[in-house]
GUPAMAR-893949 format. One record per atom (N, C-alpha, C, O): residue in three letters; x negated, y negated, z negated. Coordinates in steps of 0.1 Angstrom, whole numbers, padded with zeros to 4 digits, always signed. Each point is the difference from the previous one (the first is absolute). Layout:
N
AlaXYZ
...
END
This chain:
87
Met-0008+0012+0000
Met+0008-0012+0000
Met-0009-0013+0000
Met-0010+0000-0007
Pro+0014-0010+0015
Pro-0009-0012+0000
Pro-0001-0007-0014
Pro+0010+0001-0008
Glu-0021-0007+0006
Glu-0003-0006-0013
Glu+0011-0011-0004
Glu+0004-0001-0012
His+0001-0006+0022
His+0010-0010-0003
His+0013+0006-0006
His+0007-0007-0007
Tyr-0004+0019+0010
Tyr+0012+0007-0006
Tyr-0002+0002-0015
Tyr+0009-0002-0007
Tyr-0021+0006+0004
Tyr-0003+0002-0015
Tyr+0002-0014-0007
Tyr+0005+0000-0011
Glu-0011-0010+0017
Glu+0001-0014-0006
Glu+0015-0004-0002
Glu+0004-0005-0010
Leu+0004+0008+0021
Leu+0014-0004-0001
Leu+0007+0009-0011
Leu+0009-0005-0007
His-0013+0017+0006
His+0007+0009-0010
His-0004-0005-0014
His+0009-0001-0008
Ile-0021-0003+0006
Ile-0004-0005-0014
Ile+0007-0013-0002
Ile+0006-0002-0011
Asp-0005-0007+0021
Asp+0007-0013-0002
Asp+0015+0003-0004
Asp+0005-0007-0008
His+0001+0017+0015
His+0014+0003-0002
His+0002+0005-0015
His+0009-0004-0006
Cys-0018+0013+0002
Cys+0001+0005-0013
Cys-0002-0010-0011
Cys+0008-0001-0010
Val-0018-0008+0012
Val-0002-0011-0010
Val+0012-0009+0000
Val+0005-0005-0011
Asp+0001+0002+0023
Asp+0011-0009+0001
Asp+0012+0006-0007
Asp+0008-0007-0007
Leu-0006+0020+0009
Leu+0011+0007-0007
Leu-0001+0000-0015
Leu+0010-0002-0007
Leu-0022+0004+0002
Leu-0003-0001-0015
Leu+0003-0014-0005
Leu+0007-0001-0010
Lys-0011-0009+0018
Lys+0002-0014-0004
Lys+0015-0002-0001
Lys+0005-0006-0009
His+0002+0010+0020
His+0015-0002+0000
His+0007+0007-0012
His+0008-0006-0006
His-0013+0018+0003
His+0006+0007-0011
His-0002-0007-0013
His+0009-0002-0008
Leu-0021-0003+0006
Leu-0003-0007-0013
Leu+0008-0013+0000
Leu+0005-0004-0011
Met-0004-0003+0022
Met+0007-0013+0000
Met+0015+0002-0002
Met+0007-0009-0006
Cys-0001+0019+0013
Cys+0014+0001+0000
Cys+0006+0009-0010
Cys+0012-0001-0003
Arg-0019+0010-0003
Arg+0005+0010-0009
Arg-0006-0001-0014
Arg+0002+0010-0008
Ser-0010-0020+0006
Ser-0006-0001-0013
Ser+0010+0000-0012
Ser+0011-0006+0002
Asp-0014+0011-0013
Asp+0008+0000-0012
Asp+0000-0015-0005
Asp-0011-0004-0004
Val+0022-0003+0004
Val+0000-0013-0005
Val+0006-0001-0014
Val+0003-0011-0005
Gly-0003+0023-0002
Gly+0005+0000-0013
Gly-0010-0008-0009
Gly-0012+0001+0002
Ile+0017-0007-0012
Ile-0009-0008-0009
Ile-0005+0008-0011
Ile+0007+0008-0006
Val-0020-0008+0004
Val-0007+0006-0011
Val-0004-0011-0010
Val-0011-0005+0002
Pro+0019+0002-0012
Pro-0004-0010-0009
Pro-0012+0004-0009
Pro-0003+0012-0002
Leu-0005-0022-0002
Leu-0011+0002-0008
Leu+0004-0002-0015
Leu+0008-0008-0003
Leu-0014+0017-0005
Leu+0002-0001-0015
Leu-0013-0004-0006
Leu-0010+0005+0004
Trp+0011-0013-0015
Trp-0012-0003-0007
Trp-0005+0012-0007
Trp+0008+0007-0006
Leu-0021-0004+0007
Leu-0006+0011-0007
Leu-0009-0005-0010
Leu-0012-0003+0002
Gly+0017+0002-0015
Gly-0007-0006-0010
Gly+0000-0015+0000
Gly+0008-0006+0008
Thr-0016+0000-0016
Thr+0000-0015+0000
Thr-0013-0006+0006
Thr-0002-0012-0002
Glu-0005+0020+0009
Glu-0013-0005+0006
Glu+0001-0005+0015
Glu-0010-0002+0006
Gly+0023+0001-0001
Gly+0002-0004+0014
Gly+0000+0011+0010
Gly+0000-0002+0012
Arg+0000+0015-0017
Arg+0001+0011+0010
Arg+0014+0003+0003
Arg+0009-0002-0008
Thr-0006+0007+0020
Thr+0013+0004+0004
Thr+0000+0014+0006
Thr-0010+0006+0003
Thr+0022+0000-0003
Thr+0002+0013+0007
Thr+0013-0001+0007
Thr+0009-0007-0004
Gly-0007+0015+0015
Gly+0012+0000+0007
Gly+0011+0009-0007
Gly-0003+0010-0006
Asp+0015-0015+0006
Asp+0011+0007-0006
Asp+0006+0009+0011
Asp+0008-0005+0009
Met-0011+0017-0009
Met+0003+0010+0011
Met+0014+0006-0002
Met+0003+0011+0006
Ser+0005-0016-0015
Ser+0013+0007-0003
Ser+0011-0005+0010
Ser+0011+0005-0001
Gly-0014-0014+0010
Gly+0010-0004+0009
Gly+0004+0011+0010
Gly-0008+0009+0002
Met+0020-0011+0004
Met+0005+0010+0010
Met-0006-0003+0013
Met-0001-0011+0005
His-0004+0022+0002
His-0005+0000+0013
His+0008+0010+0008
His+0003+0011-0005
Thr+0000-0014+0018
Thr+0007+0009+0008
Thr-0010+0006+0011
Thr-0006-0007+0007
Cys+0005+0020-0007
Cys-0009+0007+0009
Cys+0009+0006+0011
Cys+0012+0003-0002
Arg-0018+0000+0013
Arg+0006+0007+0011
Arg-0001+0015-0003
Arg-0009+0004-0006
Asp+0019+0003+0011
Asp+0000+0014-0001
Asp-0009+0006+0011
Asp+0005+0002+0011
Tyr-0017+0001-0014
Tyr-0010+0005+0010
Tyr+0005+0012+0007
Tyr-0001+0002+0012
Glu+0008+0008-0019
Glu+0004+0012+0006
Glu+0011-0003+0011
Glu+0000+0006+0010
Thr+0009-0016-0013
Thr+0010-0004+0010
Thr-0007-0006+0012
Thr+0004+0004+0011
Val-0014-0012-0013
Val-0007-0006+0012
Val-0007+0011+0008
Val+0001+0000+0012
Arg-0007+0010-0019
Arg-0007+0011+0006
Arg+0009+0008+0009
Arg-0003+0004+0011
Gln+0015-0001-0017
Gln+0010+0008+0007
Gln+0005-0008+0013
Gln+0003+0006+0010
Phe-0001-0019-0012
Phe+0004-0008+0012
Phe-0010+0001+0011
Phe+0004+0002+0012
Val-0017-0004-0015
Val-0010+0001+0010
Val-0001+0014+0006
Val-0002+0001+0012
Lys+0004+0009-0020
Lys+0000+0014+0005
Lys+0012+0002+0010
Lys-0002+0006+0010
Arg+0013-0012-0012
Arg+0012+0001+0009
Arg-0002-0008+0012
Arg+0004+0004+0011
Asn-0009-0016-0013
Asn+0000-0010+0011
Asn-0013-0004+0006
Asn-0001-0007+0010
Gly-0010+0013-0015
Gly-0013-0003+0005
Gly-0003+0007+0013
Gly+0007+0008+0005
Val-0018-0012+0002
Val-0005+0006+0012
Val-0007+0013-0003
Val-0010-0001-0008
Ala+0014+0012+0013
Ala-0006+0012-0002
Ala-0013+0001+0008
Ala-0001-0004+0011
Met-0010+0010-0018
Met-0013+0001+0007
Met-0001+0015+0005
Met+0005+0009-0007
Ser-0012-0007+0017
Ser-0002+0013+0006
Ser-0012+0006-0009
Ser-0005-0006-0009
Asp+0002+0019+0013
Asp-0011+0007-0007
Asp-0013-0008+0002
Asp-0009+0002-0009
Arg+0007-0009+0019
Arg-0013-0007+0003
Arg+0000-0014-0006
Arg-0009-0007+0003
Gly+0019+0003-0011
Gly+0000-0013-0006
Gly+0004-0011+0009
Gly-0002-0012-0002
Lys+0009+0016+0014
Lys+0004-0011+0009
Lys+0015+0002+0002
Lys+0006+0011-0002
Ser+0000-0022+0006
Ser+0014+0001+0004
Ser+0002-0007+0013
Ser-0009-0007+0005
Lys+0020+0010+0002
Lys+0003-0005+0013
Lys+0013-0008+0000
Lys+0009+0004-0008
Pro-0008-0014+0016
Pro+0012-0008+0000
Pro+0012+0008+0006
Pro-0002+0008+0009
Lys+0013-0011-0014
Lys+0012+0007+0005
Lys+0003-0007+0014
Lys-0004-0011+0003
Gln+0012+0019+0005
Gln+0004-0005+0013
Gln+0007-0014-0001
Gln+0009-0001-0008
Gly-0014-0009+0015
Gly+0007-0013+0000
Gly-0006-0009-0010
Gly+0005-0012-0001
Ala-0014+0016-0008
Ala-0006-0008-0010
Ala-0008-0011+0006
Ala-0006+0001+0011
Phe+0005-0013-0018
Phe-0008-0011+0005
Phe-0015+0004-0003
Phe-0003+0004-0011
Val-0005-0005+0021
Val-0014+0005-0001
Val-0009-0012+0005
Val+0002-0007+0010
Val-0013+0004-0018
Val-0010-0010+0003
Val-0012+0008+0005
Val-0005+0009-0006
His+0000-0013+0018
His-0011+0006+0006
His-0014-0006-0004
His-0010+0006+0002
Asp+0011-0019-0006
Asp-0012-0006-0005
Asp+0004-0010-0010
Asp+0011-0006+0000
Tyr-0020+0004-0010
Tyr+0004-0009-0011
Tyr-0011-0010-0003
Tyr-0010+0003-0006
Ile+0012-0015+0011
Ile-0008-0012-0003
Ile+0004-0011+0009
Ile-0006-0011+0000
END
């Protein structure tokens, strides 16, 4: 595969991680509590946080994801939009 494809792949992955952090970050407030009288603090971790059900997400991907062949490649379905060069 040409080198520029690897660069595009890495750029895509970093952009996806950035997007995930910016759009899905936990905005729950973790208040600080005074820890003693010397000016130290600690986070109060008793607040409610909502997590995603990872197993539900995994099952969704299993049902709706693109299946890979034995060789780790997949082929587009008939009529799918195909890009022959990317840049």
